[in-house]
N, C-alpha and C positions, 0 to 999 in steps of 0.2 A: 016865912022867907026861901025864895028861890035860889037854885043853886048859882045862878048867875050873881046873886046879890051878895052871897059869900062868898065865892070863889078869888083867890087871889093868885094872880098870875105876874110871873119873870118873862118878858121878852128878853131873848139877847139874839142882838146881830149888830153886825160892825158898820153896815150899812145904812146911814139916815133914812133914805126913801123907803128899803125894804122894813126896816122898824117902824116907820111911821105908817107904812100900808097896813102891818099887822097891828098896832096899837088903834089905829082907824076901824079896822074891821071890828077889833074886841067890842069898841067904844061903841059903834052900830049894834053890836049883839047886846049891849045892855051891860057888857061887863067893864065895870069901874076901879076895879082894885088893880090896876096894872102898874109895874115899876120895868125900869129897863136897864140893861147894862150891853156896854158895846164891845165885848170878849167874854171868852170863857172864864178866863181865869178872876176877873174881876167879878163875874156873877157868881163862881165859886165860893169864892170869900164872903160875898153876901147873902149868898142863901145858907151857908154854914151858920150864921149867925142869927139870920131870919128867913127859915123855910117860908116856902109859899106852898099851894096846892099845886100847880102845875108851872111849869116850865116850857115854853116854845122858844126854840131854837134852830138859828142858821144852821149849817151844816158846816161851809165856808167861812171860816174866821182866823185872822192871824193870831199866833200863839196857840190857845188852846181851840180847836175845833170843836163842833157840837158833840161829836161821840165821846170826845175826851174829857169834855165837861160831864156828859152823861157818866160814864166810868166813875168819876171821881164824887160823883153824886151817890152812885149806888155802893161805894165802898162805907159809908159813914151812917151810924144810925140814925141819926137827925135830920138827913137829906134821902136816904134810901126809899122812901116811899113816895117822894116828889112824884107827880104824873110827868111824863116828858115826852113833847113832840117835837120831831125833828122836822123842819123845813130847807128844801133845797132845791137846787136846780137841776140835779145830778143822782136822783134816787136808784142808783145802778143797783144790782142785785147786790153787791158787795158791801155796800153800804149799809142797806135794809139788814142785811143777813147780820151784819156786824153789831148795828143798830138794836136788832131783836136779841143777841147775844149775852147783850149790854142790859137789857131791861126797859129798850125803847117801848112805850106806850102805842105810839100812832108816830105817823109821818106825812107830811104833806109835799107835794111836787108843786114847786114854783111855775109860772105863775099861778094864782089861785083866787078864789072868789071868797067873799063873806062867806057865803053858803058852803063852801067848801069847807072852810075854816070851821064853822058850827060844826057841822057834821063829823069832822076829825075830832073837835074837842066833847061832844058826845057821847063819841065812842070810847071816851079813857073818864069822863066825868060823869055821864048821864045826862039827862034832857036838862038844860038851859032852862 
């Protein structure tokens, strides 16, 4: 069984269009075990009880942004090893540095292609 067949992914994005583009790209890559949340707070609650292999999260969201979600995930034994990719339209040095300090595994700048997403994911989980 290939990695893409086993991989469970949580997409976290408050914008339905952005979320749909990420989910469509994952589907195009053959990744079928995908769930989503519309904000960091609800994602954290769900992940605490149902961890996944990989979180792909937007940075700019109301309530808890992507880095706040990452910070929360890294604090608890059940969620601290979840792979984390931040997707943002503003990949400033400050955001990337803060993400790296918190244990971000990779990031992707918007807009992105399915090929870009695949490369980003493979740097975290290995070949799909």
